LUMLO-945409 format. One record per residue: x, y, z of N, C-alpha, C in turn; residue in three letters; residue number from 1. Coordinates in steps of 0.2 Angstrom, whole numbers, plus 2048, in hexadecimal, padded with zeros to 3 digits. Example, Ala and Ser with C-alpha at 12.3 -4.5 7.8 and 13.67 -1.06 7.14 Angstrom:
! LUMLO-945409
@nu:842 nv:7E4 nw:827 cau:83E cav:7EA caw:827 cu:842 cv:7F0 cw:827 resn:Ala resi:1
@nu:840 nv:7F5 nw:823 cau:844 cav:7FB caw:824 cu:840 cv:800 cw:827 resn:Ser resi:2
//
This chain:
! LUMLO-945409
@nu:805 nv:7FB nw:801 cau:800 cav:7FF caw:7FF cu:804 cv:807 cw:800 resn:Met resi:1
@nu:80B nv:806 nw:803 cau:80E cav:80D caw:805 cu:811 cv:80D cw:7FE resn:Arg resi:2
@nu:812 nv:808 nw:7F8 cau:815 cav:808 caw:7F2 cu:811 cv:80B cw:7EF resn:Ile resi:3
@nu:80B nv:80A nw:7EF cau:805 cav:80C caw:7EA cu:805 cv:815 cw:7EA resn:Leu resi:4
@nu:806 nv:816 nw:7F3 cau:805 cav:81D caw:7F3 cu:80B cv:821 cw:7F2 resn:Thr resi:5
@nu:80F nv:820 nw:7F3 cau:815 cav:824 caw:7EF cu:815 cv:824 cw:7E8 resn:Trp resi:6
@nu:812 nv:81F nw:7E3 cau:815 cav:81D caw:7DF cu:80D cv:823 cw:7DC resn:Ala resi:7
@nu:807 nv:824 nw:7DE cau:801 cav:828 caw:7DB cu:805 cv:82F cw:7E0 resn:Ile resi:8
@nu:809 nv:831 nw:7E3 cau:80D cav:837 caw:7E5 cu:812 cv:837 cw:7DF resn:Arg resi:9
@nu:816 nv:834 nw:7DE cau:81C cav:834 caw:7D7 cu:818 cv:838 cw:7D1 resn:Leu resi:10
@nu:811 nv:834 nw:7CE cau:80F cav:835 caw:7C9 cu:80C cv:83B cw:7C7 resn:Val resi:11
@nu:807 nv:83F nw:7CF cau:803 cav:844 caw:7CF cu:808 cv:849 cw:7D1 resn:Val resi:12
@nu:80E nv:848 nw:7D4 cau:815 cav:84E caw:7D3 cu:816 cv:850 cw:7CC resn:Phe resi:13
@nu:818 nv:849 nw:7C7 cau:81A cav:84A caw:7BF cu:816 cv:84D cw:7BE resn:Val resi:14
@nu:811 nv:84C nw:7BD cau:80C cav:84F caw:7BA cu:80A cv:858 cw:7BA resn:Leu resi:15
@nu:80B nv:858 nw:7C2 cau:80A cav:861 caw:7C5 cu:812 cv:863 cw:7BF resn:Leu resi:16
@nu:818 nv:860 nw:7C2 cau:81C cav:862 caw:7BF cu:81D cv:865 cw:7B7 resn:Ile resi:17
@nu:818 nv:85E nw:7B1 cau:819 cav:860 caw:7AC cu:812 cv:866 cw:7A9 resn:Ala resi:18
@nu:80D nv:867 nw:7AF cau:80A cav:86C caw:7AC cu:80D cv:873 cw:7AE resn:Ile resi:19
@nu:810 nv:871 nw:7B5 cau:815 cav:879 caw:7B5 cu:818 cv:87C cw:7B0 resn:Ala resi:20
@nu:81C nv:876 nw:7AC cau:823 cav:877 caw:7A6 cu:81E cv:87A cw:7A0 resn:Ala resi:21
@nu:816 nv:879 nw:79F cau:813 cav:879 caw:79A cu:812 cv:881 cw:79C resn:Lys resi:22
@nu:811 nv:880 nw:7A0 cau:80C cav:88B caw:7A2 cu:812 cv:88E cw:7A4 resn:Asn resi:23
@nu:818 nv:891 nw:7A1 cau:81C cav:895 caw:7A4 cu:81B cv:89B cw:79F resn:Val resi:24
@nu:816 nv:89C nw:79C cau:817 cav:8A2 caw:797 cu:811 cv:8A7 cw:79D resn:Glu resi:25
@nu:817 nv:8AE nw:79C cau:814 cav:8B6 caw:7A1 cu:80D cv:8B6 cw:79F resn:Pro resi:26
@nu:80B nv:8B6 nw:7A8 cau:803 cav:8BA caw:7A6 cu:804 cv:8C1 cw:7AA resn:Val resi:27
@nu:800 nv:8C3 nw:7A9 cau:7FF cav:8CB caw:7AB cu:7F9 cv:8CB cw:7B1 resn:Val resi:28
@nu:7FA nv:8CD nw:7B7 cau:7F6 cav:8CC caw:7BC cu:7F4 cv:8D5 cw:7BD resn:Leu resi:29
@nu:7EE nv:8D7 nw:7B9 cau:7EC cav:8DF caw:7BC cu:7EA cv:8E0 cw:7C2 resn:Arg resi:30
@nu:7ED nv:8E2 nw:7C7 cau:7E8 cav:8E6 caw:7CC cu:7E7 cv:8ED cw:7CC resn:Leu resi:31
@nu:7E4 nv:8EF nw:7D3 cau:7DF cav:8F5 caw:7D1 cu:7E5 cv:8FB cw:7D2 resn:Phe resi:32
@nu:7E3 nv:901 nw:7D1 cau:7EA cav:908 caw:7CD cu:7EC cv:906 cw:7C9 resn:Phe resi:33
@nu:7EB nv:902 nw:7C2 cau:7EF cav:901 caw:7BD cu:7F5 cv:8FE cw:7C0 resn:Asn resi:34
@nu:7F5 nv:8FA nw:7C4 cau:7FA cav:8F5 caw:7C7 cu:7FA cv:8EF cw:7C3 resn:Leu resi:35
@nu:801 nv:8EC nw:7BE cau:7FF cav:8E7 caw:7BD cu:807 cv:8E3 cw:7BF resn:Ser resi:36
@nu:807 nv:8DC nw:7C0 cau:80B cav:8D8 caw:7C0 cu:80E cv:8D4 cw:7BC resn:Val resi:37
@nu:811 nv:8D1 nw:7B9 cau:814 cav:8CC caw:7B2 cu:818 cv:8C5 cw:7B6 resn:Gln resi:38
@nu:813 nv:8C1 nw:7B6 cau:819 cav:8BA caw:7BA cu:816 cv:8B3 cw:7B6 resn:Ala resi:39
@nu:81B nv:8AF nw:7B5 cau:816 cav:8A9 caw:7B3 cu:812 cv:8A6 cw:7B6 resn:Pro resi:40
@nu:80C nv:8A3 nw:7B1 cau:806 cav:89F caw:7B4 cu:808 cv:89D cw:7BA resn:Leu resi:41
@nu:80E nv:896 nw:7B9 cau:80D cav:893 caw:7BD cu:80E cv:895 cw:7C5 resn:Val resi:42
@nu:813 nv:89C nw:7C5 cau:814 cav:89E caw:7CA cu:80D cv:8A2 cw:7CE resn:Leu resi:43
@nu:808 nv:8A4 nw:7CB cau:803 cav:8A7 caw:7CD cu:7FF cv:89E cw:7CE resn:Trp resi:44
@nu:7FE nv:899 nw:7CD cau:7FA cav:895 caw:7CE cu:7FE cv:893 cw:7D5 resn:Leu resi:45
@nu:805 nv:892 nw:7D5 cau:808 cav:890 caw:7DA cu:806 cv:895 cw:7E2 resn:Leu resi:46
@nu:805 nv:89A nw:7E0 cau:805 cav:8A1 caw:7E4 cu:7FE cv:89F cw:7E7 resn:Gly resi:47
@nu:7F9 nv:89F nw:7E4 cau:7F3 cav:89D caw:7E4 cu:7F2 cv:898 cw:7EB resn:Ala resi:48
@nu:7F4 nv:893 nw:7E6 cau:7F3 cav:88D caw:7EB cu:7F7 cv:88F cw:7F4 resn:Phe resi:49
@nu:7FB nv:891 nw:7F3 cau:800 cav:891 caw:7F9 cu:7FC cv:896 cw:7FD resn:Ala resi:50
@nu:7F8 nv:89C nw:7FB cau:7F4 cav:8A0 caw:7FF cu:7ED cv:89C cw:800 resn:Leu resi:51
@nu:7EC nv:89A nw:7FD cau:7E5 cav:895 caw:800 cu:7EA cv:890 cw:805 resn:Gly resi:52
@nu:7EB nv:88C nw:803 cau:7EF cav:888 caw:80A cu:7F0 cv:88C cw:810 resn:Ala resi:53
@nu:7F2 nv:891 nw:80F cau:7F5 cav:896 caw:815 cu:7EE cv:898 cw:818 resn:Leu resi:54
@nu:7E8 nv:89A nw:814 cau:7E3 cav:89D caw:816 cu:7DE cv:895 cw:81B resn:Phe resi:55
@nu:7E1 nv:890 nw:816 cau:7DD cav:88B caw:81A cu:7E1 cv:888 cw:822 resn:Gly resi:56
@nu:7E6 nv:889 nw:822 cau:7EA cav:888 caw:828 cu:7E8 cv:88D cw:82E resn:Val resi:57
@nu:7E8 nv:893 nw:82D cau:7E5 cav:89A caw:82E cu:7DE cv:898 cw:832 resn:Ala resi:58
@nu:7DB nv:896 nw:82D cau:7D4 cav:895 caw:831 cu:7D5 cv:88E cw:834 resn:Ala resi:59
@nu:7D8 nv:889 nw:834 cau:7D7 cav:884 caw:83B cu:7DB cv:886 cw:840 resn:Leu resi:60
@nu:7DF nv:889 nw:83F cau:7E3 cav:88D caw:845 cu:7E0 cv:88E cw:84B resn:Leu resi:61
@nu:7DA nv:891 nw:84C cau:7D7 cav:892 caw:852 cu:7D4 cv:88E cw:854 resn:Gly resi:62
@nu:7D0 nv:888 nw:84F cau:7CD cav:881 caw:854 cu:7D3 cv:87C cw:856 resn:Ser resi:63
@nu:7D8 nv:87C nw:853 cau:7DF cav:879 caw:854 cu:7E1 cv:87A cw:85C resn:Val resi:64
@nu:7E4 nv:881 nw:85D cau:7E8 cav:883 caw:863 cu:7DF cv:882 cw:869 resn:Leu resi:65
@nu:7D8 nv:884 nw:867 cau:7D4 cav:881 caw:86C cu:7D4 cv:87B cw:870 resn:Arg resi:66
@nu:7D4 nv:877 nw:86B cau:7D3 cav:870 caw:86D cu:7DB cv:86B cw:86F resn:Gln resi:67
@nu:7E0 nv:870 nw:86E cau:7E6 cav:86F caw:873 cu:7E6 cv:871 cw:87A resn:Arg resi:68
@nu:7E5 nv:877 nw:879 cau:7E1 cav:87A caw:883 cu:7DD cv:875 cw:886 resn:Arg resi:69
@nu:7D8 nv:874 nw:882 cau:7D2 cav:86F caw:885 cu:7D5 cv:86A cw:886 resn:Glu resi:70
@nu:7DB nv:866 nw:881 cau:7DF cav:85F caw:883 cu:7E3 cv:860 cw:88A resn:Leu resi:71
@nu:7E8 nv:865 nw:88A cau:7EB cav:866 caw:88E cu:7E5 cv:867 cw:896 resn:Ser resi:72
@nu:7E1 nv:86B nw:897 cau:7DD cav:86C caw:89B cu:7DB cv:866 cw:89F resn:Leu resi:73
@nu:7D7 nv:863 nw:89A cau:7D5 cav:859 caw:89A cu:7DA cv:855 cw:89D resn:Leu resi:74
@nu:7E1 nv:856 nw:89C cau:7E6 cav:853 caw:89F cu:7E7 cv:854 cw:8A5 resn:Lys resi:75
@nu:7E6 nv:85C nw:8A7 cau:7E7 cav:85E caw:8AE cu:7E4 cv:85B cw:8B1 resn:Arg resi:76
@nu:7DE nv:85B nw:8B0 cau:7D9 cav:857 caw:8B6 cu:7D9 cv:852 cw:8B7 resn:Ser resi:77
@nu:7DA nv:84E nw:8B3 cau:7DB cav:847 caw:8B4 cu:7E2 cv:844 cw:8B4 resn:Ala resi:78
@nu:7E6 nv:847 nw:8BA cau:7E9 cav:845 caw:8BC cu:7E7 cv:842 cw:8C1 resn:Glu resi:79
@nu:7EE nv:83C nw:8C2 cau:7ED cav:838 caw:8C7 cu:7EE cv:839 cw:8CD resn:Pro resi:80
@nu:7EA nv:835 nw:8D1 cau:7EA cav:837 caw:8D9 cu:7EF cv:834 cw:8DD resn:Ala resi:81
@nu:7F2 nv:838 nw:8E1 cau:7F8 cav:837 caw:8E5 cu:7F7 cv:82E cw:8E7 resn:Pro resi:82
@nu:7FE nv:82B nw:8E8 cau:7FD cav:824 caw:8E8 cu:7FD cv:821 cw:8EE resn:Pro resi:83
@nu:7FB nv:827 nw:8F4 cau:7F9 cav:824 caw:8FA cu:7F2 cv:822 cw:8F9 resn:Ala resi:84
@nu:7EE nv:823 nw:8F5 cau:7E6 cav:824 caw:8F6 cu:7E5 cv:81D cw:8F2 resn:Ala resi:85
@nu:7EB nv:818 nw:8ED cau:7E9 cav:815 caw:8ED cu:7EB cv:80E cw:8F0 resn:Phe resi:86
@nu:7EE nv:811 nw:8F6 cau:7F1 cav:808 caw:8FB cu:7EB cv:804 cw:8FE resn:Leu resi:87
@nu:7EE nv:7FD nw:8FD cau:7E7 cav:7FA caw:900 cu:7E5 cv:7FB cw:908 resn:Pro resi:88
@nu:7DF nv:7F8 nw:90B cau:7DC cav:7F9 caw:90E cu:7E1 cv:7F4 cw:915 resn:Pro resi:89
@nu:7E2 nv:7F6 nw:91A cau:7E5 cav:7F3 caw:91E cu:7E3 cv:7EF cw:922 resn:Thr resi:90
@nu:7E4 nv:7E6 nw:922 cau:7E0 cav:7E4 caw:925 cu:7DD cv:7E2 cw:92C resn:Pro resi:91
@nu:7D7 nv:7E0 nw:92D cau:7D7 cav:7E1 caw:934 cu:7DA cv:7DB cw:939 resn:Pro resi:92
@nu:7DB nv:7DE nw:941 cau:7E0 cav:7DB caw:944 cu:7DB cv:7D7 cw:94B resn:Val resi:93
//
């Protein structure tokens, strides 16, 4: 199964490299105030992907931090009792 996973990853990587090699033509991005930036299409696509990944991580960061804080509180509240509380009862005389 591990070999199949790496084979699929390799095929996807090679396809992405082939797509990147085909999309090297310059593209002009026109912004506000008559500002324009020229770069290869593959850079714009990579930038859009990276920006989307960054926004996704930022969106999840709040809930991950909240869950980590809640876990630490639960671990502190579930601390074991001192060993003296678990001593066997003394036999009657």
